[in-house]
HTML snippet that shows the backbone in 3Dmol.js (N, CA, C, O; Angstrom):
<script src="https://3Dmol.org/build/3Dmol-min.js"></script>
<div id="view" style="width:600px;height:400px;position:relative"></div>
<script>
const pdb = `
ATOM      1  N   UNK A   1      -4.115 -11.617   5.118  1.00  0.00           N
ATOM      2  CA  UNK A   1      -2.892 -11.427   4.183  1.00  0.00           C
ATOM      3  C   UNK A   1      -3.045  -9.641   4.051  1.00  0.00           C
ATOM      4  O   UNK A   1      -4.052  -8.939   3.948  1.00  0.00           O
ATOM      5  N   UNK A   2      -1.611  -9.296   4.104  1.00  0.00           N
ATOM      6  CA  UNK A   2      -1.755  -7.834   4.346  1.00  0.00           C
ATOM      7  C   UNK A   2      -1.211  -7.413   2.735  1.00  0.00           C
ATOM      8  O   UNK A   2      -0.420  -8.133   2.124  1.00  0.00           O
ATOM      9  N   UNK A   3      -1.744  -6.200   2.199  1.00  0.00           N
ATOM     10  CA  UNK A   3      -2.025  -5.294   0.954  1.00  0.00           C
ATOM     11  C   UNK A   3      -0.597  -4.955   0.666  1.00  0.00           C
ATOM     12  O   UNK A   3       0.207  -4.450   1.450  1.00  0.00           O
ATOM     13  N   UNK A   4      -0.367  -5.373  -0.800  1.00  0.00           N
ATOM     14  CA  UNK A   4       0.988  -5.119  -1.405  1.00  0.00           C
ATOM     15  C   UNK A   4       1.166  -3.632  -1.342  1.00  0.00           C
ATOM     16  O   UNK A   4       0.222  -2.885  -1.602  1.00  0.00           O
ATOM     17  N   UNK A   5       2.252  -3.217  -1.032  1.00  0.00           N
ATOM     18  CA  UNK A   5       2.656  -1.548  -1.019  1.00  0.00           C
ATOM     19  C   UNK A   5       2.452  -1.722  -3.045  1.00  0.00           C
ATOM     20  O   UNK A   5       2.514  -2.668  -3.830  1.00  0.00           O
ATOM     21  N   UNK A   6       2.191  -0.178  -3.175  1.00  0.00           N
ATOM     22  CA  UNK A   6       1.763   0.280  -4.500  1.00  0.00           C
ATOM     23  C   UNK A   6       3.480   0.408  -4.975  1.00  0.00           C
ATOM     24  O   UNK A   6       4.283   0.635  -4.070  1.00  0.00           O
ATOM     25  N   UNK A   7       3.955   0.267  -6.299  1.00  0.00           N
ATOM     26  CA  UNK A   7       5.389   0.237  -7.301  1.00  0.00           C
ATOM     27  C   UNK A   7       5.654   1.635  -6.653  1.00  0.00           C
ATOM     28  O   UNK A   7       6.448   1.459  -5.729  1.00  0.00           O
ATOM     29  N   UNK A   8       5.323   2.901  -6.760  1.00  0.00           N
ATOM     30  CA  UNK A   8       6.298   3.939  -6.530  1.00  0.00           C
ATOM     31  C   UNK A   8       5.691   4.378  -5.385  1.00  0.00           C
ATOM     32  O   UNK A   8       5.346   5.537  -5.615  1.00  0.00           O
ATOM     33  N   UNK A   9       5.283   3.976  -3.939  1.00  0.00           N
ATOM     34  CA  UNK A   9       4.766   4.438  -2.865  1.00  0.00           C
ATOM     35  C   UNK A   9       6.282   5.150  -2.395  1.00  0.00           C
ATOM     36  O   UNK A   9       6.656   6.306  -2.593  1.00  0.00           O
ATOM     37  N   UNK A  10       7.019   3.994  -1.683  1.00  0.00           N
ATOM     38  CA  UNK A  10       8.087   4.598  -1.253  1.00  0.00           C
ATOM     39  C   UNK A  10       9.122   5.583  -1.845  1.00  0.00           C
ATOM     40  O   UNK A  10       9.951   6.083  -1.084  1.00  0.00           O
ATOM     41  N   UNK A  11       9.121   5.928  -3.326  1.00  0.00           N
ATOM     42  CA  UNK A  11       9.666   6.537  -3.601  1.00  0.00           C
ATOM     43  C   UNK A  11       9.078   7.925  -3.379  1.00  0.00           C
ATOM     44  O   UNK A  11       9.764   8.756  -2.783  1.00  0.00           O
ATOM     45  N   UNK A  12       7.579   8.308  -3.915  1.00  0.00           N
ATOM     46  CA  UNK A  12       6.845   9.107  -3.567  1.00  0.00           C
ATOM     47  C   UNK A  12       6.827  10.085  -2.145  1.00  0.00           C
ATOM     48  O   UNK A  12       6.870  11.310  -2.029  1.00  0.00           O
ATOM     49  N   UNK A  13       6.738   8.895  -1.032  1.00  0.00           N
ATOM     50  CA  UNK A  13       6.811   9.450   0.177  1.00  0.00           C
ATOM     51  C   UNK A  13       8.128   9.974   0.557  1.00  0.00           C
ATOM     52  O   UNK A  13       8.274  10.985   1.243  1.00  0.00           O
ATOM     53  N   UNK A  14       8.884   9.405   0.189  1.00  0.00           N
ATOM     54  CA  UNK A  14      10.847  10.113   0.342  1.00  0.00           C
ATOM     55  C   UNK A  14      10.604  11.278  -0.239  1.00  0.00           C
ATOM     56  O   UNK A  14      11.335  12.190   0.147  1.00  0.00           O
ATOM     57  N   UNK A  15       9.633  11.605  -1.226  1.00  0.00           N
ATOM     58  CA  UNK A  15      10.098  12.657  -1.918  1.00  0.00           C
ATOM     59  C   UNK A  15       9.368  13.732  -1.384  1.00  0.00           C
ATOM     60  O   UNK A  15       9.896  14.835  -1.531  1.00  0.00           O
ATOM     61  N   UNK A  16       8.072  13.683  -0.686  1.00  0.00           N
ATOM     62  CA  UNK A  16       7.315  14.819   0.163  1.00  0.00           C
ATOM     63  C   UNK A  16       7.893  14.638   1.348  1.00  0.00           C
ATOM     64  O   UNK A  16       7.438  15.411   2.191  1.00  0.00           O
ATOM     65  N   UNK A  17       8.820  13.831   1.788  1.00  0.00           N
ATOM     66  CA  UNK A  17       9.599  13.990   2.874  1.00  0.00           C
ATOM     67  C   UNK A  17      10.686  15.040   3.043  1.00  0.00           C
ATOM     68  O   UNK A  17      11.033  15.611   4.077  1.00  0.00           O
ATOM     69  N   UNK A  18      11.156  15.172   1.782  1.00  0.00           N
ATOM     70  CA  UNK A  18      12.399  15.716   1.298  1.00  0.00           C
ATOM     71  C   UNK A  18      12.233  17.180   1.074  1.00  0.00           C
ATOM     72  O   UNK A  18      13.102  18.050   1.132  1.00  0.00           O
ATOM     73  N   UNK A  19      10.934  17.302   0.802  1.00  0.00           N
ATOM     74  CA  UNK A  19      10.404  18.478   0.693  1.00  0.00           C
ATOM     75  C   UNK A  19       9.611  19.306   1.836  1.00  0.00           C
ATOM     76  O   UNK A  19       9.517  20.505   2.099  1.00  0.00           O
ATOM     77  N   UNK A  20       9.192  18.362   2.279  1.00  0.00           N
ATOM     78  CA  UNK A  20       8.078  18.956   3.856  1.00  0.00           C
ATOM     79  C   UNK A  20       8.517  17.767   5.022  1.00  0.00           C
ATOM     80  O   UNK A  20       7.918  16.824   5.540  1.00  0.00           O
ATOM     81  N   UNK A  21       9.752  18.281   5.127  1.00  0.00           N
ATOM     82  CA  UNK A  21      10.315  17.052   6.365  1.00  0.00           C
ATOM     83  C   UNK A  21       9.879  17.181   7.904  1.00  0.00           C
ATOM     84  O   UNK A  21       9.937  16.229   8.683  1.00  0.00           O
ATOM     85  N   UNK A  22       9.409  18.544   8.275  1.00  0.00           N
ATOM     86  CA  UNK A  22       9.128  18.636   9.219  1.00  0.00           C
ATOM     87  C   UNK A  22       7.442  17.898   9.625  1.00  0.00           C
ATOM     88  O   UNK A  22       7.138  17.643  10.791  1.00  0.00           O
ATOM     89  N   UNK A  23       6.533  17.651   8.491  1.00  0.00           N
ATOM     90  CA  UNK A  23       5.072  17.509   9.090  1.00  0.00           C
ATOM     91  C   UNK A  23       4.872  16.347   8.218  1.00  0.00           C
ATOM     92  O   UNK A  23       5.424  15.891   7.216  1.00  0.00           O
ATOM     93  N   UNK A  24       3.790  16.011   9.037  1.00  0.00           N
ATOM     94  CA  UNK A  24       3.188  14.657   8.272  1.00  0.00           C
ATOM     95  C   UNK A  24       1.842  14.846   7.261  1.00  0.00           C
ATOM     96  O   UNK A  24       1.313  14.218   6.344  1.00  0.00           O
ATOM     97  N   UNK A  25       1.599  16.240   8.085  1.00  0.00           N
ATOM     98  CA  UNK A  25      -0.090  16.448   7.056  1.00  0.00           C
ATOM     99  C   UNK A  25       0.304  18.148   5.893  1.00  0.00           C
ATOM    100  O   UNK A  25       1.010  19.088   6.260  1.00  0.00           O
ATOM    101  N   UNK A  26      -0.229  18.059   4.896  1.00  0.00           N
ATOM    102  CA  UNK A  26      -0.182  18.972   4.374  1.00  0.00           C
ATOM    103  C   UNK A  26      -1.400  19.764   3.938  1.00  0.00           C
ATOM    104  O   UNK A  26      -2.524  19.291   3.770  1.00  0.00           O
ATOM    105  N   UNK A  27      -0.954  21.319   3.739  1.00  0.00           N
ATOM    106  CA  UNK A  27      -2.470  21.723   3.786  1.00  0.00           C
ATOM    107  C   UNK A  27      -3.241  21.625   2.014  1.00  0.00           C
ATOM    108  O   UNK A  27      -2.678  20.826   1.265  1.00  0.00           O
ATOM    109  N   UNK A  28      -4.033  22.139   1.631  1.00  0.00           N
ATOM    110  CA  UNK A  28      -4.829  22.135   0.636  1.00  0.00           C
ATOM    111  C   UNK A  28      -3.817  22.513  -0.982  1.00  0.00           C
ATOM    112  O   UNK A  28      -3.682  21.962  -2.074  1.00  0.00           O
ATOM    113  N   UNK A  29      -3.339  23.627  -0.381  1.00  0.00           N
ATOM    114  CA  UNK A  29      -2.628  24.736  -1.259  1.00  0.00           C
ATOM    115  C   UNK A  29      -0.934  23.911  -1.764  1.00  0.00           C
ATOM    116  O   UNK A  29      -0.311  24.167  -2.795  1.00  0.00           O
ATOM    117  N   UNK A  30      -0.590  23.058  -0.833  1.00  0.00           N
ATOM    118  CA  UNK A  30       1.024  22.539  -0.612  1.00  0.00           C
ATOM    119  C   UNK A  30       0.161  21.240  -2.097  1.00  0.00           C
ATOM    120  O   UNK A  30       0.542  21.246  -3.267  1.00  0.00           O
ATOM    121  N   UNK A  31      -0.889  20.382  -1.587  1.00  0.00           N
ATOM    122  CA  UNK A  31      -1.427  19.700  -1.934  1.00  0.00           C
ATOM    123  C   UNK A  31      -1.337  19.519  -3.742  1.00  0.00           C
ATOM    124  O   UNK A  31      -0.762  18.707  -4.466  1.00  0.00           O
ATOM    125  N   UNK A  32      -2.076  20.528  -3.965  1.00  0.00           N
ATOM    126  CA  UNK A  32      -2.450  21.474  -5.179  1.00  0.00           C
ATOM    127  C   UNK A  32      -1.098  21.706  -5.830  1.00  0.00           C
ATOM    128  O   UNK A  32      -0.872  21.273  -6.960  1.00  0.00           O
ATOM    129  N   UNK A  33      -0.024  22.515  -4.998  1.00  0.00           N
ATOM    130  CA  UNK A  33       0.689  22.441  -5.911  1.00  0.00           C
ATOM    131  C   UNK A  33       1.657  21.140  -5.885  1.00  0.00           C
ATOM    132  O   UNK A  33       2.548  21.540  -6.634  1.00  0.00           O
ATOM    133  N   UNK A  34       1.911  20.275  -5.625  1.00  0.00           N
ATOM    134  CA  UNK A  34       2.680  19.265  -5.619  1.00  0.00           C
ATOM    135  C   UNK A  34       1.712  18.197  -6.786  1.00  0.00           C
ATOM    136  O   UNK A  34       2.295  17.697  -7.748  1.00  0.00           O
ATOM    137  N   UNK A  35       0.661  18.022  -6.618  1.00  0.00           N
ATOM    138  CA  UNK A  35      -0.045  17.094  -7.685  1.00  0.00           C
ATOM    139  C   UNK A  35      -0.819  18.241  -9.239  1.00  0.00           C
ATOM    140  O   UNK A  35      -1.465  17.737 -10.158  1.00  0.00           O
ATOM    141  N   UNK A  36      -0.534  19.625  -9.136  1.00  0.00           N
ATOM    142  CA  UNK A  36      -0.355  20.195 -10.109  1.00  0.00           C
ATOM    143  C   UNK A  36      -2.017  20.586 -10.566  1.00  0.00           C
ATOM    144  O   UNK A  36      -2.583  20.616 -11.658  1.00  0.00           O
ATOM    145  N   UNK A  37      -2.334  20.777  -9.584  1.00  0.00           N
ATOM    146  CA  UNK A  37      -3.761  21.405  -9.609  1.00  0.00           C
ATOM    147  C   UNK A  37      -3.828  22.870  -9.218  1.00  0.00           C
ATOM    148  O   UNK A  37      -3.163  23.491  -8.389  1.00  0.00           O
ATOM    149  N   UNK A  38      -5.035  23.356 -10.222  1.00  0.00           N
ATOM    150  CA  UNK A  38      -5.173  24.372 -10.194  1.00  0.00           C
ATOM    151  C   UNK A  38      -6.532  25.322  -9.161  1.00  0.00           C
ATOM    152  O   UNK A  38      -6.725  26.536  -9.098  1.00  0.00           O
ATOM    153  N   UNK A  39      -7.257  24.198  -8.485  1.00  0.00           N
ATOM    154  CA  UNK A  39      -8.343  24.421  -7.575  1.00  0.00           C
ATOM    155  C   UNK A  39      -8.354  23.431  -6.286  1.00  0.00           C
ATOM    156  O   UNK A  39      -7.950  22.269  -6.309  1.00  0.00           O
ATOM    157  N   UNK A  40      -8.804  23.998  -5.338  1.00  0.00           N
ATOM    158  CA  UNK A  40      -9.186  23.472  -4.185  1.00  0.00           C
ATOM    159  C   UNK A  40     -10.258  22.359  -4.424  1.00  0.00           C
ATOM    160  O   UNK A  40     -10.022  21.397  -3.692  1.00  0.00           O
ATOM    161  N   UNK A  41     -11.261  22.194  -5.142  1.00  0.00           N
ATOM    162  CA  UNK A  41     -12.233  21.691  -5.511  1.00  0.00           C
ATOM    163  C   UNK A  41     -11.551  20.336  -6.071  1.00  0.00           C
ATOM    164  O   UNK A  41     -12.100  19.256  -5.850  1.00  0.00           O
ATOM    165  N   UNK A  42     -10.561  20.401  -6.668  1.00  0.00           N
ATOM    166  CA  UNK A  42      -9.867  19.260  -7.686  1.00  0.00           C
ATOM    167  C   UNK A  42      -9.661  18.164  -6.982  1.00  0.00           C
ATOM    168  O   UNK A  42     -10.006  17.013  -7.248  1.00  0.00           O
ATOM    169  N   UNK A  43      -8.753  18.808  -5.551  1.00  0.00           N
ATOM    170  CA  UNK A  43      -7.964  18.555  -4.769  1.00  0.00           C
ATOM    171  C   UNK A  43      -9.371  17.654  -3.826  1.00  0.00           C
ATOM    172  O   UNK A  43      -9.068  16.542  -3.394  1.00  0.00           O
ATOM    173  N   UNK A  44     -10.294  17.977  -3.654  1.00  0.00           N
ATOM    174  CA  UNK A  44     -11.603  17.592  -2.852  1.00  0.00           C
ATOM    175  C   UNK A  44     -12.193  16.657  -3.485  1.00  0.00           C
ATOM    176  O   UNK A  44     -12.865  15.865  -2.825  1.00  0.00           O
ATOM    177  N   UNK A  45     -12.103  16.510  -4.848  1.00  0.00           N
ATOM    178  CA  UNK A  45     -13.134  15.791  -5.563  1.00  0.00           C
ATOM    179  C   UNK A  45     -12.296  14.494  -5.464  1.00  0.00           C
ATOM    180  O   UNK A  45     -12.856  13.446  -5.143  1.00  0.00           O
ATOM    181  N   UNK A  46     -10.718  14.542  -5.780  1.00  0.00           N
ATOM    182  CA  UNK A  46      -9.828  13.425  -5.798  1.00  0.00           C
ATOM    183  C   UNK A  46      -9.323  12.703  -4.655  1.00  0.00           C
ATOM    184  O   UNK A  46      -9.008  11.539  -4.907  1.00  0.00           O
ATOM    185  N   UNK A  47      -9.127  13.177  -3.188  1.00  0.00           N
ATOM    186  CA  UNK A  47      -8.860  13.357  -2.133  1.00  0.00           C
ATOM    187  C   UNK A  47      -9.884  13.281  -0.665  1.00  0.00           C
ATOM    188  O   UNK A  47      -9.734  12.807   0.461  1.00  0.00           O
ATOM    189  N   UNK A  48     -10.836  13.930  -1.288  1.00  0.00           N
ATOM    190  CA  UNK A  48     -11.602  14.665  -0.454  1.00  0.00           C
ATOM    191  C   UNK A  48     -12.320  13.678   1.003  1.00  0.00           C
ATOM    192  O   UNK A  48     -12.911  14.218   1.937  1.00  0.00           O
ATOM    193  N   UNK A  49     -12.101  12.294   0.890  1.00  0.00           N
ATOM    194  CA  UNK A  49     -12.098  11.583   2.162  1.00  0.00           C
ATOM    195  C   UNK A  49     -10.941  11.417   2.919  1.00  0.00           C
ATOM    196  O   UNK A  49     -10.928  10.917   4.043  1.00  0.00           O
ATOM    197  N   UNK A  50     -10.019  11.810   2.347  1.00  0.00           N
ATOM    198  CA  UNK A  50      -8.226  11.968   3.288  1.00  0.00           C
ATOM    199  C   UNK A  50      -8.339  13.008   3.754  1.00  0.00           C
ATOM    200  O   UNK A  50      -7.534  13.099   4.681  1.00  0.00           O
ATOM    201  N   UNK A  51      -9.125  14.228   3.593  1.00  0.00           N
ATOM    202  CA  UNK A  51      -8.714  15.561   4.299  1.00  0.00           C
ATOM    203  C   UNK A  51      -9.783  15.541   5.828  1.00  0.00           C
ATOM    204  O   UNK A  51     -10.961  15.319   6.110  1.00  0.00           O
ATOM    205  N   UNK A  52      -8.664  15.876   6.439  1.00  0.00           N
ATOM    206  CA  UNK A  52      -8.785  15.707   7.877  1.00  0.00           C
ATOM    207  C   UNK A  52      -8.603  17.523   8.690  1.00  0.00           C
ATOM    208  O   UNK A  52      -7.475  17.946   8.941  1.00  0.00           O
ATOM    209  N   UNK A  53      -9.507  18.133   8.908  1.00  0.00           N
ATOM    210  CA  UNK A  53      -8.913  19.158   9.402  1.00  0.00           C
ATOM    211  C   UNK A  53      -8.306  20.760   8.090  1.00  0.00           C
ATOM    212  O   UNK A  53      -7.657  21.764   8.384  1.00  0.00           O
ATOM    213  N   UNK A  54      -8.791  20.400   6.932  1.00  0.00           N
ATOM    214  CA  UNK A  54      -8.348  20.884   6.019  1.00  0.00           C
ATOM    215  C   UNK A  54      -6.878  20.504   5.465  1.00  0.00           C
ATOM    216  O   UNK A  54      -6.394  21.167   4.547  1.00  0.00           O
ATOM    217  N   UNK A  55      -6.190  19.437   6.036  1.00  0.00           N
ATOM    218  CA  UNK A  55      -4.881  18.844   5.561  1.00  0.00           C
ATOM    219  C   UNK A  55      -5.007  17.478   4.849  1.00  0.00           C
ATOM    220  O   UNK A  55      -6.032  16.797   4.830  1.00  0.00           O
ATOM    221  N   UNK A  56      -4.170  17.258   4.433  1.00  0.00           N
ATOM    222  CA  UNK A  56      -4.174  15.715   4.051  1.00  0.00           C
ATOM    223  C   UNK A  56      -2.970  14.818   4.399  1.00  0.00           C
ATOM    224  O   UNK A  56      -2.102  15.598   4.791  1.00  0.00           O
ATOM    225  N   UNK A  57      -2.418  13.356   4.455  1.00  0.00           N
ATOM    226  CA  UNK A  57      -1.400  13.087   5.483  1.00  0.00           C
ATOM    227  C   UNK A  57      -0.008  13.086   3.549  1.00  0.00           C
ATOM    228  O   UNK A  57      -0.011  12.938   2.327  1.00  0.00           O
ATOM    229  N   UNK A  58       0.418  13.229   4.142  1.00  0.00           N
ATOM    230  CA  UNK A  58       1.683  12.695   3.074  1.00  0.00           C
ATOM    231  C   UNK A  58       1.620  11.113   2.653  1.00  0.00           C
ATOM    232  O   UNK A  58       2.248  10.747   1.660  1.00  0.00           O
ATOM    233  N   UNK A  59       1.076  10.451   3.198  1.00  0.00           N
ATOM    234  CA  UNK A  59       1.289   8.884   2.872  1.00  0.00           C
ATOM    235  C   UNK A  59      -0.362   8.703   2.305  1.00  0.00           C
ATOM    236  O   UNK A  59      -0.646   7.630   1.773  1.00  0.00           O
ATOM    237  N   UNK A  60      -1.156   9.499   2.401  1.00  0.00           N
ATOM    238  CA  UNK A  60      -2.472   9.407   1.403  1.00  0.00           C
ATOM    239  C   UNK A  60      -1.974  10.125   0.229  1.00  0.00           C
ATOM    240  O   UNK A  60      -2.768   9.979  -0.700  1.00  0.00           O
ATOM    241  N   UNK A  61      -0.810  10.955  -0.135  1.00  0.00           N
ATOM    242  CA  UNK A  61      -0.880  11.599  -1.568  1.00  0.00           C
ATOM    243  C   UNK A  61       0.493  10.707  -2.131  1.00  0.00           C
ATOM    244  O   UNK A  61       0.886  10.623  -3.295  1.00  0.00           O
ATOM    245  N   UNK A  62       0.870  10.300  -1.334  1.00  0.00           N
ATOM    246  CA  UNK A  62       2.021   9.324  -2.001  1.00  0.00           C
ATOM    247  C   UNK A  62       1.469   8.471  -2.606  1.00  0.00           C
ATOM    248  O   UNK A  62       1.873   8.208  -3.739  1.00  0.00           O
ATOM    249  N   UNK A  63      -0.129   7.447  -1.791  1.00  0.00           N
ATOM    250  CA  UNK A  63      -0.259   6.920  -2.415  1.00  0.00           C
ATOM    251  C   UNK A  63      -1.427   6.832  -3.439  1.00  0.00           C
ATOM    252  O   UNK A  63      -1.605   5.758  -4.013  1.00  0.00           O
ATOM    253  N   UNK A  64      -2.133   7.761  -3.672  1.00  0.00           N
ATOM    254  CA  UNK A  64      -2.493   8.853  -4.802  1.00  0.00           C
ATOM    255  C   UNK A  64      -1.786   9.068  -5.827  1.00  0.00           C
ATOM    256  O   UNK A  64      -2.280   8.814  -6.926  1.00  0.00           O
ATOM    257  N   UNK A  65      -0.322   9.640  -5.727  1.00  0.00           N
ATOM    258  CA  UNK A  65       0.390   9.418  -7.037  1.00  0.00           C
ATOM    259  C   UNK A  65       0.971   8.416  -7.554  1.00  0.00           C
ATOM    260  O   UNK A  65       1.728   8.458  -8.524  1.00  0.00           O
ATOM    261  N   UNK A  66       0.547   7.142  -6.736  1.00  0.00           N
ATOM    262  CA  UNK A  66       0.636   5.834  -7.543  1.00  0.00           C
ATOM    263  C   UNK A  66      -0.512   5.570  -8.405  1.00  0.00           C
ATOM    264  O   UNK A  66      -0.326   4.581  -9.113  1.00  0.00           O
ATOM    265  N   UNK A  67      -1.351   5.995  -8.526  1.00  0.00           N
ATOM    266  CA  UNK A  67      -1.726   5.710  -9.273  1.00  0.00           C
ATOM    267  C   UNK A  67      -3.160   4.651  -9.339  1.00  0.00           C
ATOM    268  O   UNK A  67      -3.619   4.299 -10.426  1.00  0.00           O
TER     269      UNK A  67
END
`;
const viewer = $3Dmol.createViewer("view");
viewer.addModel(pdb, "pdb");
viewer.setStyle({}, {cartoon: {color: "spectrum"}});
viewer.zoomTo();
viewer.render();
</script>
């Protein structure tokens, strides 16, 4: 059985693709800007396991944005 896609995932990923069409991975400062976080530590607290070489995939951010 496949997991169900979260309700707003497609809208979130489409918005991220419009903002950053040329990349799949975003930097911590870009992620901070998107999520409205004021520090890298807050991003690391919420998405730490998803950080790879200082970047986070747009898919992981879109899922996180769904709540």
